[in-house]
Backbone of each chain as nested JSON, in Angstrom:
{
  "chains": [
    {"id": "A", "residues": [
      {"number": 1, "name": "MET", "atoms": {"N": [86.704, 36.901, 69.133], "CA": [85.733, 36.42, 68.137], "C": [84.299, 36.555, 68.672]}},
      {"number": 2, "name": "THR", "atoms": {"N": [83.418, 36.909, 67.812], "CA": [82.01, 37.058, 68.191], "C": [81.389, 35.697, 68.493]}},
      {"number": 3, "name": "THR", "atoms": {"N": [80.639, 35.637, 69.571], "CA": [79.949, 34.391, 69.907], "C": [78.437, 34.586, 69.768]}},
      {"number": 4, "name": "ALA", "atoms": {"N": [77.731, 33.474, 69.758], "CA": [76.267, 33.527, 69.693], "C": [75.71, 34.292, 70.895]}},
      {"number": 5, "name": "GLU", "atoms": {"N": [76.355, 34.135, 72.053], "CA": [75.912, 34.838, 73.273], "C": [76.056, 36.345, 73.115]}},
      {"number": 6, "name": "ASP", "atoms": {"N": [77.156, 36.782, 72.466], "CA": [77.355, 38.217, 72.214], "C": [76.168, 38.772, 71.424]}},
      {"number": 7, "name": "ILE", "atoms": {"N": [75.869, 38.087, 70.335], "CA": [74.805, 38.573, 69.446], "C": [73.481, 38.609, 70.185]}},
      {"number": 8, "name": "GLN", "atoms": {"N": [73.233, 37.566, 70.948], "CA": [71.999, 37.504, 71.729], "C": [71.894, 38.715, 72.661]}},
      {"number": 9, "name": "SER", "atoms": {"N": [72.985, 39.041, 73.352], "CA": [72.922, 40.148, 74.307], "C": [72.832, 41.5, 73.596]}},
      {"number": 10, "name": "TRP", "atoms": {"N": [73.45, 41.632, 72.426], "CA": [73.345, 42.891, 71.673], "C": [71.909, 43.123, 71.209]}},
      {"number": 11, "name": "ILE", "atoms": {"N": [71.284, 42.067, 70.704], "CA": [69.892, 42.22, 70.251], "C": [69.007, 42.564, 71.461]}},
      {"number": 12, "name": "GLN", "atoms": {"N": [69.223, 41.815, 72.533], "CA": [68.467, 42.017, 73.777], "C": [68.532, 43.477, 74.258]}},
      {"number": 13, "name": "ALA", "atoms": {"N": [69.731, 44.063, 74.139], "CA": [69.948, 45.427, 74.616], "C": [69.284, 46.467, 73.711]}},
      {"number": 14, "name": "GLY", "atoms": {"N": [69.069, 46.087, 72.439], "CA": [68.619, 47.082, 71.467], "C": [67.138, 47.063, 71.162]}},
      {"number": 15, "name": "MET", "atoms": {"N": [66.422, 46.038, 71.603], "CA": [64.992, 45.977, 71.301], "C": [64.265, 45.151, 72.36]}},
      {"number": 16, "name": "GLN", "atoms": {"N": [62.958, 45.279, 72.323], "CA": [62.135, 44.508, 73.254], "C": [61.817, 43.177, 72.581]}},
      {"number": 17, "name": "ALA", "atoms": {"N": [62.159, 42.061, 73.218], "CA": [61.877, 40.757, 72.618], "C": [61.502, 39.746, 73.694]}},
      {"number": 18, "name": "GLU", "atoms": {"N": [60.55, 38.88, 73.353], "CA": [60.108, 37.842, 74.284], "C": [61.123, 36.71, 74.329]}},
      {"number": 19, "name": "ARG", "atoms": {"N": [61.741, 36.439, 73.178], "CA": [62.674, 35.319, 73.116], "C": [63.703, 35.577, 72.023]}},
      {"number": 20, "name": "ILE", "atoms": {"N": [64.958, 35.302, 72.324], "CA": [66.023, 35.429, 71.327], "C": [66.904, 34.19, 71.425]}},
      {"number": 21, "name": "GLU", "atoms": {"N": [67.013, 33.48, 70.316], "CA": [67.905, 32.31, 70.289], "C": [68.889, 32.509, 69.161]}},
      {"number": 22, "name": "VAL", "atoms": {"N": [70.168, 32.363, 69.469], "CA": [71.189, 32.52, 68.434], "C": [72.088, 31.292, 68.43]}},
      {"number": 23, "name": "GLN", "atoms": {"N": [72.347, 30.803, 67.235], "CA": [73.289, 29.697, 67.081], "C": [74.31, 30.095, 66.033]}},
      {"number": 24, "name": "GLY", "atoms": {"N": [75.537, 29.596, 66.162], "CA": [76.522, 29.92, 65.134], "C": [77.929, 29.581, 65.536]}},
      {"number": 25, "name": "ASP", "atoms": {"N": [78.843, 29.792, 64.593], "CA": [80.204, 29.29, 64.752], "C": [81.273, 30.385, 64.702]}},
      {"number": 26, "name": "GLY", "atoms": {"N": [80.873, 31.638, 64.847], "CA": [81.877, 32.702, 64.786], "C": [81.849, 33.454, 63.474]}},
      {"number": 27, "name": "ALA", "atoms": {"N": [81.467, 32.787, 62.395], "CA": [81.376, 33.466, 61.109], "C": [79.923, 33.559, 60.646]}},
      {"number": 28, "name": "HIS", "atoms": {"N": [79.208, 32.46, 60.752], "CA": [77.814, 32.441, 60.326], "C": [76.909, 32.162, 61.523]}},
      {"number": 29, "name": "PHE", "atoms": {"N": [75.895, 33.013, 61.657], "CA": [74.965, 32.864, 62.779], "C": [73.527, 32.777, 62.29]}},
      {"number": 30, "name": "GLU", "atoms": {"N": [72.723, 32.073, 63.074], "CA": [71.286, 32.035, 62.802], "C": [70.553, 32.441, 64.069]}},
      {"number": 31, "name": "ALA", "atoms": {"N": [69.602, 33.349, 63.913], "CA": [68.869, 33.841, 65.078], "C": [67.372, 33.643, 64.888]}},
      {"number": 32, "name": "VAL", "atoms": {"N": [66.715, 33.263, 65.991], "CA": [65.253, 33.272, 66.023], "C": [64.859, 34.315, 67.056]}},
      {"number": 33, "name": "ILE", "atoms": {"N": [64.072, 35.301, 66.623], "CA": [63.685, 36.385, 67.515], "C": [62.162, 36.468, 67.575]}},
      {"number": 34, "name": "VAL", "atoms": {"N": [61.642, 36.39, 68.781], "CA": [60.2, 36.486, 68.985], "C": [59.915, 37.798, 69.71]}},
      {"number": 35, "name": "SER", "atoms": {"N": [59.112, 38.653, 69.075], "CA": [58.832, 39.958, 69.671], "C": [57.461, 40.448, 69.247]}},
      {"number": 36, "name": "SER", "atoms": {"N": [56.744, 41.058, 70.18], "CA": [55.451, 41.634, 69.806], "C": [55.628, 42.928, 69.004]}},
      {"number": 37, "name": "GLU", "atoms": {"N": [56.85, 43.461, 68.973], "CA": [57.14, 44.618, 68.106], "C": [56.94, 44.291, 66.628]}},
      {"number": 38, "name": "PHE", "atoms": {"N": [56.994, 42.994, 66.278], "CA": [56.888, 42.592, 64.872], "C": [55.438, 42.574, 64.376]}},
      {"number": 39, "name": "GLN", "atoms": {"N": [54.524, 42.656, 65.31], "CA": [53.094, 42.614, 64.981], "C": [52.742, 43.614, 63.87]}},
      {"number": 40, "name": "GLY", "atoms": {"N": [52.085, 43.124, 62.825], "CA": [51.623, 44.009, 61.754], "C": [52.719, 44.502, 60.823]}},
      {"number": 41, "name": "LYS", "atoms": {"N": [53.927, 43.95, 60.949], "CA": [55.024, 44.391, 60.083], "C": [55.463, 43.256, 59.161]}},
      {"number": 42, "name": "ASN", "atoms": {"N": [55.869, 43.607, 57.929], "CA": [56.373, 42.576, 57.024], "C": [57.812, 42.206, 57.395]}},
      {"number": 43, "name": "THR", "atoms": {"N": [58.325, 41.18, 56.712], "CA": [59.651, 40.663, 57.085], "C": [60.735, 41.731, 56.959]}},
      {"number": 44, "name": "LEU", "atoms": {"N": [60.639, 42.532, 55.895], "CA": [61.641, 43.595, 55.686], "C": [61.685, 44.529, 56.895]}},
      {"number": 45, "name": "ALA", "atoms": {"N": [60.52, 44.982, 57.331], "CA": [60.444, 45.896, 58.471], "C": [60.935, 45.22, 59.755]}},
      {"number": 46, "name": "ARG", "atoms": {"N": [60.623, 43.936, 59.913], "CA": [61.065, 43.186, 61.101], "C": [62.593, 43.073, 61.136]}},
      {"number": 47, "name": "HIS", "atoms": {"N": [63.178, 42.74, 59.99], "CA": [64.637, 42.622, 59.955], "C": [65.297, 43.969, 60.222]}},
      {"number": 48, "name": "ARG", "atoms": {"N": [64.666, 45.037, 59.726], "CA": [65.217, 46.376, 59.977], "C": [65.276, 46.671, 61.476]}},
      {"number": 49, "name": "ILE", "atoms": {"N": [64.251, 46.239, 62.209], "CA": [64.234, 46.46, 63.665], "C": [65.447, 45.782, 64.307]}},
      {"number": 50, "name": "VAL", "atoms": {"N": [65.708, 44.537, 63.891], "CA": [66.839, 43.8, 64.469], "C": [68.172, 44.432, 64.06]}},
      {"number": 51, "name": "TYR", "atoms": {"N": [68.283, 44.807, 62.781], "CA": [69.514, 45.454, 62.314], "C": [69.752, 46.763, 63.068]}},
      {"number": 52, "name": "THR", "atoms": {"N": [68.676, 47.507, 63.309], "CA": [68.811, 48.762, 64.054], "C": [69.3, 48.467, 65.476]}},
      {"number": 53, "name": "ALA", "atoms": {"N": [68.76, 47.415, 66.084], "CA": [69.196, 47.029, 67.431], "C": [70.69, 46.687, 67.432]}},
      {"number": 54, "name": "LEU", "atoms": {"N": [71.152, 46.04, 66.378], "CA": [72.56, 45.634, 66.315], "C": [73.483, 46.785, 65.919]}},
      {"number": 55, "name": "GLY", "atoms": {"N": [72.943, 47.752, 65.201], "CA": [73.697, 48.961, 64.84], "C": [75.04, 48.654, 64.207]}},
      {"number": 56, "name": "ASP", "atoms": {"N": [76.09, 49.272, 64.709], "CA": [77.425, 49.139, 64.121], "C": [77.999, 47.732, 64.248]}},
      {"number": 57, "name": "LYS", "atoms": {"N": [77.418, 46.917, 65.123], "CA": [77.916, 45.545, 65.261], "C": [77.807, 44.799, 63.934]}},
      {"number": 58, "name": "MET", "atoms": {"N": [76.802, 45.15, 63.128], "CA": [76.642, 44.507, 61.824], "C": [77.836, 44.815, 60.921]}},
      {"number": 59, "name": "LYS", "atoms": {"N": [78.437, 45.983, 61.127], "CA": [79.575, 46.365, 60.274], "C": [80.86, 45.738, 60.785]}},
      {"number": 60, "name": "GLU", "atoms": {"N": [80.976, 45.672, 62.108], "CA": [82.274, 45.328, 62.693], "C": [82.382, 43.857, 63.074]}},
      {"number": 61, "name": "ALA", "atoms": {"N": [81.357, 43.349, 63.762], "CA": [81.544, 42.093, 64.48], "C": [80.797, 40.904, 63.881]}},
      {"number": 62, "name": "ILE", "atoms": {"N": [79.88, 41.18, 62.957], "CA": [79.046, 40.086, 62.457], "C": [79.233, 39.959, 60.948]}},
      {"number": 63, "name": "HIS", "atoms": {"N": [79.722, 38.809, 60.531], "CA": [79.918, 38.607, 59.094], "C": [78.597, 38.189, 58.435]}},
      {"number": 64, "name": "ALA", "atoms": {"N": [77.944, 37.206, 59.004], "CA": [76.731, 36.714, 58.36], "C": [75.704, 36.293, 59.412]}},
      {"number": 65, "name": "LEU", "atoms": {"N": [74.529, 36.849, 59.276], "CA": [73.46, 36.552, 60.228], "C": [72.179, 36.297, 59.456]}},
      {"number": 66, "name": "SER", "atoms": {"N": [71.618, 35.129, 59.689], "CA": [70.352, 34.823, 59.055], "C": [69.291, 34.804, 60.156]}},
      {"number": 67, "name": "MET", "atoms": {"N": [68.103, 35.322, 59.872], "CA": [67.125, 35.519, 60.952], "C": [65.756, 34.967, 60.624]}},
      {"number": 68, "name": "LYS", "atoms": {"N": [65.091, 34.521, 61.689], "CA": [63.647, 34.266, 61.657], "C": [63.032, 35.23, 62.646]}},
      {"number": 69, "name": "THR", "atoms": {"N": [62.088, 36.027, 62.183], "CA": [61.473, 37.034, 63.058], "C": [59.986, 36.727, 63.201]}},
      {"number": 70, "name": "LEU", "atoms": {"N": [59.567, 36.406, 64.415], "CA": [58.193, 35.96, 64.646], "C": [57.518, 36.782, 65.729]}},
      {"number": 71, "name": "THR", "atoms": {"N": [56.217, 36.938, 65.605], "CA": [55.435, 37.493, 66.709], "C": [55.163, 36.345, 67.691]}},
      {"number": 72, "name": "PRO", "atoms": {"N": [54.792, 36.647, 68.934], "CA": [54.502, 35.57, 69.89], "C": [53.446, 34.592, 69.363]}},
      {"number": 73, "name": "VAL", "atoms": {"N": [52.45, 35.106, 68.683], "CA": [51.396, 34.235, 68.138], "C": [51.958, 33.315, 67.056]}},
      {"number": 74, "name": "GLU", "atoms": {"N": [52.773, 33.861, 66.173], "CA": [53.385, 33.04, 65.115], "C": [54.312, 31.978, 65.712]}},
      {"number": 75, "name": "ALA", "atoms": {"N": [55.036, 32.345, 66.753], "CA": [55.954, 31.405, 67.408], "C": [55.184, 30.242, 68.025]}},
      {"number": 76, "name": "GLU", "atoms": {"N": [54.047, 30.56, 68.584], "CA": [53.157, 29.558, 69.186], "C": [52.722, 28.55, 68.121]}},
      {"number": 77, "name": "GLN", "atoms": {"N": [52.32, 29.08, 66.96], "CA": [51.858, 28.217, 65.87], "C": [52.989, 27.352, 65.341]}},
      {"number": 78, "name": "ASN", "atoms": {"N": [54.214, 27.892, 65.368], "CA": [55.369, 27.179, 64.839], "C": [55.776, 25.955, 65.644]}},
      {"number": 79, "name": "THR", "atoms": {"N": [55.466, 25.993, 66.957], "CA": [55.933, 24.913, 67.817], "C": [55.283, 23.584, 67.457]}},
      {"number": 80, "name": "GLY", "atoms": {"N": [54.134, 23.617, 66.829], "CA": [53.449, 22.404, 66.446], "C": [54.081, 21.696, 65.259]}},
      {"number": 81, "name": "GLU", "atoms": {"N": [54.988, 22.361, 64.57], "CA": [55.54, 21.796, 63.338], "C": [56.704, 20.843, 63.592]}}
    ]},
    {"id": "B", "residues": [
      {"number": 1, "name": "MET", "atoms": {"N": [78.356, 61.877, 38.426], "CA": [77.378, 61.161, 39.262], "C": [78.074, 60.593, 40.5]}},
      {"number": 2, "name": "ASN", "atoms": {"N": [77.539, 60.844, 41.661], "CA": [78.106, 60.181, 42.844], "C": [77.523, 58.766, 42.957]}},
      {"number": 3, "name": "ILE", "atoms": {"N": [78.004, 58.014, 43.922], "CA": [77.626, 56.587, 43.995], "C": [76.123, 56.406, 44.242]}},
      {"number": 4, "name": "GLN", "atoms": {"N": [75.527, 57.279, 45.047], "CA": [74.087, 57.166, 45.318], "C": [73.269, 57.412, 44.046]}},
      {"number": 5, "name": "GLU", "atoms": {"N": [73.686, 58.398, 43.263], "CA": [72.998, 58.671, 41.987], "C": [73.195, 57.516, 41.005]}},
      {"number": 6, "name": "LYS", "atoms": {"N": [74.393, 56.955, 41.035], "CA": [74.713, 55.841, 40.142], "C": [73.818, 54.627, 40.47]}},
      {"number": 7, "name": "ILE", "atoms": {"N": [73.662, 54.332, 41.758], "CA": [72.815, 53.205, 42.172], "C": [71.361, 53.469, 41.774]}},
      {"number": 8, "name": "LYS", "atoms": {"N": [70.895, 54.679, 42.039], "CA": [69.527, 55.064, 41.684], "C": [69.303, 54.812, 40.188]}},
      {"number": 9, "name": "HIS", "atoms": {"N": [70.278, 55.226, 39.381], "CA": [70.177, 55.031, 37.939], "C": [70.153, 53.543, 37.587]}},
      {"number": 10, "name": "GLN", "atoms": {"N": [70.983, 52.747, 38.249], "CA": [71.028, 51.302, 37.976], "C": [69.684, 50.629, 38.27]}},
      {"number": 11, "name": "VAL", "atoms": {"N": [69.106, 50.951, 39.427], "CA": [67.869, 50.253, 39.804], "C": [66.66, 50.79, 39.04]}},
      {"number": 12, "name": "GLU", "atoms": {"N": [66.787, 52.02, 38.544], "CA": [65.667, 52.584, 37.778], "C": [65.705, 52.179, 36.315]}},
      {"number": 13, "name": "SER", "atoms": {"N": [66.88, 51.812, 35.811], "CA": [66.937, 51.479, 34.386], "C": [66.878, 49.971, 34.119]}},
      {"number": 14, "name": "ASN", "atoms": {"N": [66.796, 49.165, 35.192], "CA": [66.636, 47.712, 35.026], "C": [65.516, 47.217, 35.946]}},
      {"number": 15, "name": "PRO", "atoms": {"N": [64.601, 46.391, 35.417], "CA": [63.479, 45.951, 36.264], "C": [63.913, 45.097, 37.463]}},
      {"number": 16, "name": "VAL", "atoms": {"N": [64.894, 44.218, 37.253], "CA": [65.341, 43.35, 38.352], "C": [66.862, 43.478, 38.484]}},
      {"number": 17, "name": "VAL", "atoms": {"N": [67.295, 43.936, 39.655], "CA": [68.731, 44.147, 39.877], "C": [69.165, 43.438, 41.15]}},
      {"number": 18, "name": "LEU", "atoms": {"N": [70.264, 42.689, 41.038], "CA": [70.843, 42.016, 42.206], "C": [72.246, 42.557, 42.463]}},
      {"number": 19, "name": "TYR", "atoms": {"N": [72.462, 43.002, 43.689], "CA": [73.813, 43.35, 44.133], "C": [74.324, 42.166, 44.922]}},
      {"number": 20, "name": "MET", "atoms": {"N": [75.468, 41.65, 44.522], "CA": [75.949, 40.402, 45.129], "C": [77.461, 40.387, 45.268]}},
      {"number": 21, "name": "LYS", "atoms": {"N": [77.945, 39.344, 45.969], "CA": [79.381, 39.125, 46.073], "C": [79.758, 38.052, 45.067]}},
      {"number": 22, "name": "GLY", "atoms": {"N": [80.553, 38.438, 44.077], "CA": [80.922, 37.521, 43.002], "C": [80.055, 37.773, 41.777]}},
      {"number": 23, "name": "THR", "atoms": {"N": [80.089, 36.797, 40.863], "CA": [79.348, 36.941, 39.608], "C": [78.305, 35.838, 39.479]}},
      {"number": 24, "name": "LYS", "atoms": {"N": [77.466, 35.956, 38.443], "CA": [76.452, 34.931, 38.188], "C": [77.087, 33.542, 38.088]}},
      {"number": 25, "name": "ASP", "atoms": {"N": [78.261, 33.469, 37.47], "CA": [78.93, 32.174, 37.302], "C": [79.732, 31.758, 38.536]}},
      {"number": 26, "name": "PHE", "atoms": {"N": [80.269, 32.756, 39.226], "CA": [81.083, 32.461, 40.411], "C": [80.683, 33.279, 41.622]}},
      {"number": 27, "name": "PRO", "atoms": {"N": [79.579, 32.912, 42.275], "CA": [79.222, 33.612, 43.514], "C": [80.288, 33.355, 44.574]}},
      {"number": 28, "name": "MET", "atoms": {"N": [80.641, 34.393, 45.333], "CA": [81.734, 34.284, 46.297], "C": [81.243, 34.194, 47.737]}},
      {"number": 29, "name": "CYS", "atoms": {"N": [79.943, 33.974, 47.911], "CA": [79.399, 33.886, 49.263], "C": [78.156, 33.015, 49.189]}},
      {"number": 30, "name": "GLY", "atoms": {"N": [77.901, 32.249, 50.242], "CA": [76.784, 31.315, 50.236], "C": [75.426, 31.982, 50.039]}},
      {"number": 31, "name": "PHE", "atoms": {"N": [75.264, 33.172, 50.637], "CA": [73.989, 33.878, 50.519], "C": [73.764, 34.367, 49.081]}},
      {"number": 32, "name": "SER", "atoms": {"N": [74.834, 34.866, 48.474], "CA": [74.73, 35.309, 47.076], "C": [74.436, 34.122, 46.166]}},
      {"number": 33, "name": "GLY", "atoms": {"N": [75.061, 32.987, 46.449], "CA": [74.813, 31.786, 45.66], "C": [73.365, 31.336, 45.77]}},
      {"number": 34, "name": "ARG", "atoms": {"N": [72.842, 31.401, 46.977], "CA": [71.457, 30.985, 47.215], "C": [70.472, 31.889, 46.461]}},
      {"number": 35, "name": "VAL", "atoms": {"N": [70.67, 33.194, 46.494], "CA": [69.723, 34.086, 45.818], "C": [69.794, 33.923, 44.297]}},
      {"number": 36, "name": "LEU", "atoms": {"N": [70.976, 33.624, 43.778], "CA": [71.088, 33.344, 42.342], "C": [70.236, 32.138, 41.981]}},
      {"number": 37, "name": "GLN", "atoms": {"N": [70.333, 31.11, 42.817], "CA": [69.574, 29.881, 42.602], "C": [68.065, 30.191, 42.61]}},
      {"number": 38, "name": "ILE", "atoms": {"N": [67.638, 31.028, 43.55], "CA": [66.222, 31.403, 43.64], "C": [65.784, 32.129, 42.368]}},
      {"number": 39, "name": "LEU", "atoms": {"N": [66.584, 33.09, 41.921], "CA": [66.213, 33.854, 40.726], "C": [66.169, 32.952, 39.495]}},
      {"number": 40, "name": "ARG", "atoms": {"N": [67.062, 31.98, 39.438], "CA": [67.053, 31.037, 38.303], "C": [65.787, 30.19, 38.344]}},
      {"number": 41, "name": "GLU", "atoms": {"N": [65.414, 29.76, 39.547], "CA": [64.191, 28.963, 39.672], "C": [62.959, 29.763, 39.259]}},
      {"number": 42, "name": "CYS", "atoms": {"N": [63.031, 31.095, 39.441], "CA": [61.909, 31.956, 39.04], "C": [61.94, 32.254, 37.542]}},
      {"number": 43, "name": "GLU", "atoms": {"N": [62.993, 31.812, 36.872], "CA": [63.145, 31.99, 35.423], "C": [62.938, 33.433, 34.991]}},
      {"number": 44, "name": "VAL", "atoms": {"N": [63.749, 34.305, 35.573], "CA": [63.597, 35.72, 35.294], "C": [64.94, 36.297, 34.839]}},
      {"number": 45, "name": "ASP", "atoms": {"N": [64.877, 37.297, 33.954], "CA": [66.103, 38.007, 33.561], "C": [66.447, 39.021, 34.629]}},
      {"number": 46, "name": "PHE", "atoms": {"N": [67.711, 39.118, 34.948], "CA": [68.111, 40.114, 35.936], "C": [69.528, 40.597, 35.664]}},
      {"number": 47, "name": "VAL", "atoms": {"N": [69.793, 41.792, 36.181], "CA": [71.109, 42.395, 36.043], "C": [71.824, 42.253, 37.382]}},
      {"number": 48, "name": "CYS", "atoms": {"N": [73.13, 41.946, 37.306], "CA": [73.914, 41.73, 38.528], "C": [75.05, 42.728, 38.646]}},
      {"number": 49, "name": "PHE", "atoms": {"N": [75.311, 43.179, 39.847], "CA": [76.51, 43.977, 40.091], "C": [77.313, 43.302, 41.19]}},
      {"number": 50, "name": "ASN", "atoms": {"N": [78.607, 43.144, 40.92], "CA": [79.517, 42.493, 41.865], "C": [80.151, 43.544, 42.779]}},
      {"number": 51, "name": "VAL", "atoms": {"N": [79.745, 43.551, 44.043], "CA": [80.263, 44.58, 44.962], "C": [81.727, 44.335, 45.335]}},
      {"number": 52, "name": "LEU", "atoms": {"N": [82.213, 43.112, 45.107], "CA": [83.614, 42.832, 45.458], "C": [84.585, 43.517, 44.494]}},
      {"number": 53, "name": "GLU", "atoms": {"N": [84.065, 43.918, 43.338], "CA": [84.921, 44.6, 42.377], "C": [84.892, 46.104, 42.552]}},
      {"number": 54, "name": "ASP", "atoms": {"N": [84.066, 46.583, 43.455], "CA": [83.852, 48.026, 43.568], "C": [83.561, 48.388, 45.03]}},
      {"number": 55, "name": "GLU", "atoms": {"N": [84.582, 48.78, 45.748], "CA": [84.465, 49.072, 47.174], "C": [83.469, 50.211, 47.435]}},
      {"number": 56, "name": "GLU", "atoms": {"N": [83.447, 51.174, 46.533], "CA": [82.538, 52.313, 46.688], "C": [81.08, 51.842, 46.593]}},
      {"number": 57, "name": "LEU", "atoms": {"N": [80.842, 50.918, 45.671], "CA": [79.503, 50.343, 45.51], "C": [79.142, 49.495, 46.732]}},
      {"number": 58, "name": "ARG", "atoms": {"N": [80.117, 48.742, 47.232], "CA": [79.891, 47.863, 48.383], "C": [79.4, 48.653, 49.594]}},
      {"number": 59, "name": "GLN", "atoms": {"N": [79.987, 49.802, 49.845], "CA": [79.544, 50.649, 50.955], "C": [78.288, 51.431, 50.572]}},
      {"number": 60, "name": "GLY", "atoms": {"N": [78.292, 51.926, 49.333], "CA": [77.205, 52.79, 48.863], "C": [75.849, 52.103, 48.86]}},
      {"number": 61, "name": "ILE", "atoms": {"N": [75.833, 50.822, 48.509], "CA": [74.553, 50.114, 48.411], "C": [73.934, 49.929, 49.8]}},
      {"number": 62, "name": "LYS", "atoms": {"N": [74.785, 49.797, 50.819], "CA": [74.283, 49.646, 52.191], "C": [73.626, 50.939, 52.665]}},
      {"number": 63, "name": "GLU", "atoms": {"N": [74.192, 52.05, 52.235], "CA": [73.594, 53.348, 52.591], "C": [72.323, 53.59, 51.794]}},
      {"number": 64, "name": "TYR", "atoms": {"N": [72.356, 53.202, 50.528], "CA": [71.212, 53.459, 49.651], "C": [69.933, 52.832, 50.216]}},
      {"number": 65, "name": "SER", "atoms": {"N": [70.055, 51.582, 50.668], "CA": [68.885, 50.853, 51.164], "C": [68.747, 50.956, 52.677]}},
      {"number": 66, "name": "ASN", "atoms": {"N": [69.771, 51.512, 53.332], "CA": [69.85, 51.468, 54.787], "C": [69.706, 50.028, 55.284]}},
      {"number": 67, "name": "TRP", "atoms": {"N": [70.493, 49.153, 54.687], "CA": [70.45, 47.708, 54.961], "C": [71.891, 47.235, 55.037]}},
      {"number": 68, "name": "PRO", "atoms": {"N": [72.292, 46.567, 56.11], "CA": [73.733, 46.349, 56.324], "C": [74.351, 45.164, 55.598]}},
      {"number": 69, "name": "THR", "atoms": {"N": [73.544, 44.379, 54.883], "CA": [74.108, 43.158, 54.302], "C": [73.905, 43.071, 52.796]}},
      {"number": 70, "name": "ILE", "atoms": {"N": [74.691, 42.222, 52.182], "CA": [74.64, 41.934, 50.75], "C": [74.561, 40.419, 50.631]}},
      {"number": 71, "name": "PRO", "atoms": {"N": [73.77, 39.845, 49.76], "CA": [73.07, 40.395, 48.596], "C": [71.843, 41.264, 48.905]}},
      {"number": 72, "name": "GLN", "atoms": {"N": [71.486, 42.08, 47.9], "CA": [70.278, 42.912, 47.959], "C": [69.572, 42.84, 46.606]}},
      {"number": 73, "name": "LEU", "atoms": {"N": [68.264, 42.639, 46.665], "CA": [67.47, 42.554, 45.437], "C": [66.55, 43.774, 45.302]}},
      {"number": 74, "name": "TYR", "atoms": {"N": [66.484, 44.299, 44.085], "CA": [65.587, 45.42, 43.76], "C": [64.682, 45.006, 42.617]}},
      {"number": 75, "name": "ILE", "atoms": {"N": [63.384, 45.271, 42.772], "CA": [62.429, 45.057, 41.677], "C": [61.753, 46.388, 41.4]}},
      {"number": 76, "name": "ASN", "atoms": {"N": [61.819, 46.82, 40.147], "CA": [61.269, 48.123, 39.754], "C": [61.709, 49.233, 40.727]}},
      {"number": 77, "name": "ALA", "atoms": {"N": [63.002, 49.242, 41.0], "CA": [63.649, 50.272, 41.828], "C": [63.307, 50.174, 43.314]}},
      {"number": 78, "name": "GLU", "atoms": {"N": [62.484, 49.184, 43.673], "CA": [62.123, 49.039, 45.092], "C": [63.01, 47.979, 45.753]}},
      {"number": 79, "name": "PHE", "atoms": {"N": [63.545, 48.307, 46.916], "CA": [64.363, 47.347, 47.655], "C": [63.465, 46.257, 48.234]}},
      {"number": 80, "name": "ILE", "atoms": {"N": [63.772, 45.007, 47.893], "CA": [62.943, 43.872, 48.321], "C": [63.496, 43.221, 49.58]}},
      {"number": 81, "name": "GLY", "atoms": {"N": [64.821, 43.037, 49.628], "CA": [65.426, 42.43, 50.805], "C": [66.656, 41.624, 50.448]}},
      {"number": 82, "name": "GLY", "atoms": {"N": [67.117, 40.848, 51.426], "CA": [68.281, 40.001, 51.23], "C": [67.879, 38.54, 51.142]}},
      {"number": 83, "name": "CYS", "atoms": {"N": [68.808, 37.67, 51.484], "CA": [68.624, 36.235, 51.279], "C": [67.444, 35.661, 52.08]}},
      {"number": 84, "name": "ASP", "atoms": {"N": [67.338, 36.004, 53.356], "CA": [66.256, 35.457, 54.197], "C": [64.883, 35.816, 53.632]}},
      {"number": 85, "name": "ILE", "atoms": {"N": [64.747, 37.084, 53.244], "CA": [63.458, 37.566, 52.743], "C": [63.131, 36.926, 51.395]}},
      {"number": 86, "name": "MET", "atoms": {"N": [64.15, 36.806, 50.537], "CA": [63.924, 36.157, 49.249], "C": [63.534, 34.694, 49.435]}},
      {"number": 87, "name": "ASN", "atoms": {"N": [64.182, 34.025, 50.38], "CA": [63.821, 32.636, 50.69], "C": [62.352, 32.509, 51.084]}},
      {"number": 88, "name": "GLU", "atoms": {"N": [61.928, 33.385, 51.975], "CA": [60.531, 33.372, 52.449], "C": [59.563, 33.64, 51.309]}},
      {"number": 89, "name": "MET", "atoms": {"N": [59.884, 34.69, 50.519], "CA": [58.989, 35.073, 49.422], "C": [58.973, 34.018, 48.322]}},
      {"number": 90, "name": "HIS", "atoms": {"N": [60.091, 33.316, 48.175], "CA": [60.163, 32.252, 47.169], "C": [59.291, 31.076, 47.611]}},
      {"number": 91, "name": "ALA", "atoms": {"N": [59.37, 30.749, 48.882], "CA": [58.595, 29.628, 49.422], "C": [57.093, 29.889, 49.319]}},
      {"number": 92, "name": "SER", "atoms": {"N": [56.689, 31.146, 49.489], "CA": [55.259, 31.467, 49.458], "C": [54.756, 31.737, 48.037]}},
      {"number": 93, "name": "GLY", "atoms": {"N": [55.689, 31.854, 47.074], "CA": [55.294, 32.141, 45.699], "C": [55.182, 33.625, 45.4]}},
      {"number": 94, "name": "GLU", "atoms": {"N": [55.321, 34.426, 46.456], "CA": [55.191, 35.878, 46.335], "C": [56.276, 36.488, 45.434]}},
      {"number": 95, "name": "LEU", "atoms": {"N": [57.479, 35.901, 45.505], "CA": [58.602, 36.455, 44.747], "C": [58.368, 36.296, 43.247]}},
      {"number": 96, "name": "LYS", "atoms": {"N": [57.96, 35.118, 42.849], "CA": [57.694, 34.847, 41.433], "C": [56.636, 35.825, 40.908]}},
      {"number": 97, "name": "THR", "atoms": {"N": [55.612, 36.056, 41.693], "CA": [54.557, 36.996, 41.307], "C": [55.123, 38.401, 41.112]}},
      {"number": 98, "name": "ALA", "atoms": {"N": [55.933, 38.838, 42.058], "CA": [56.52, 40.181, 41.972], "C": [57.458, 40.287, 40.776]}},
      {"number": 99, "name": "LEU", "atoms": {"N": [58.212, 39.215, 40.516], "CA": [59.169, 39.238, 39.406], "C": [58.459, 39.204, 38.059]}},
      {"number": 100, "name": "THR", "atoms": {"N": [57.393, 38.455, 37.984], "CA": [56.656, 38.344, 36.737], "C": [56.005, 39.669, 36.376]}},
      {"number": 101, "name": "ALA", "atoms": {"N": [55.617, 40.416, 37.413], "CA": [54.975, 41.716, 37.179], "C": [56.002, 42.807, 36.845]}},
      {"number": 102, "name": "ALA", "atoms": {"N": [57.294, 42.512, 37.04], "CA": [58.334, 43.54, 36.856], "C": [58.484, 43.942, 35.389]}}
    ]}
  ]
}
């Protein structure tokens, strides 16, 4: 069964990211990804980067993944909330 | 018509199209249920296709948008995104604006 750690390491291997946090129960996962690659990109483009990093894992090993994609600056602002 | 042409025709002949798991009355997945709720809150007419009834469509739509998950929303033939993106755009009011202009 896929674990949150698996997903974290797959994303890590496929893209440059400052921080990746994944939580989930084997079927549904939630990820927070902080990367300067997201700079100047809309949410659609950001999610595409993560999906590309995950590649075939999205077809085989991951049923449902919900994501928050932030730049380092946005992540900084979020911590105050 | 192959499946890619069929999808192109569907999104071009309807202003707002949702590809989902289940139907408007019986969504079969939490994400599909959530996006239905969002579209209802935006008070917009939309056309739905149930990918669970059509395996060719289920695979074809992922290739069409180069996006691995369902639900998928299209406005004026443009791929908008899935549940996370719709949630964000709904919260900011951007989605309602885009739908009203459709």
